[in-house]
C-alpha angles and dihedrals in degrees: 000000000000127000123245090250092058092045091051093048092048092049092048091051093048092050090048094051092046089052090047092051090047093052093046092049090046090052092047098048101032136063096220117150127177129203115223116181090341095308125111113243127186125227094261092054090046091052094050090044088053092050090049091050091049091051092049089049092050091051091048090050092051091048092048092047091048093049090047090051092051092049092048091049090050091050090049092051090048092050090050092054091046089053091048091051093048093048091045092051091048090051091050090048092053094044094096088058090058096056096086091049092047091048092054093046091049094050091048090050092047098050099036118106115246127195111227110240 
């Protein structure tokens, strides 16, 4: 039993080699020429240029997604600290309201009988 990763890699390699064989056979049996920036390019050069462009595009996509992830993580951390500051200031603002409760709890704890352990 193979994992999904191995199956996906095998499928990608099979598709790549089928495309490579199709391009080589097209170049061998056809007189197709492309013009890139005013220069004549054969089908093989065009295919490898296409593969190079796809690789550069994939690397650019990974870089952009990575940078976006770092920015979103930074924004999340910033929002967390803002939430902590807001809740902390709210707790400090409500602290005078807790003094009567803390006083009663302290008096009960002071005058309650405790059995020594």
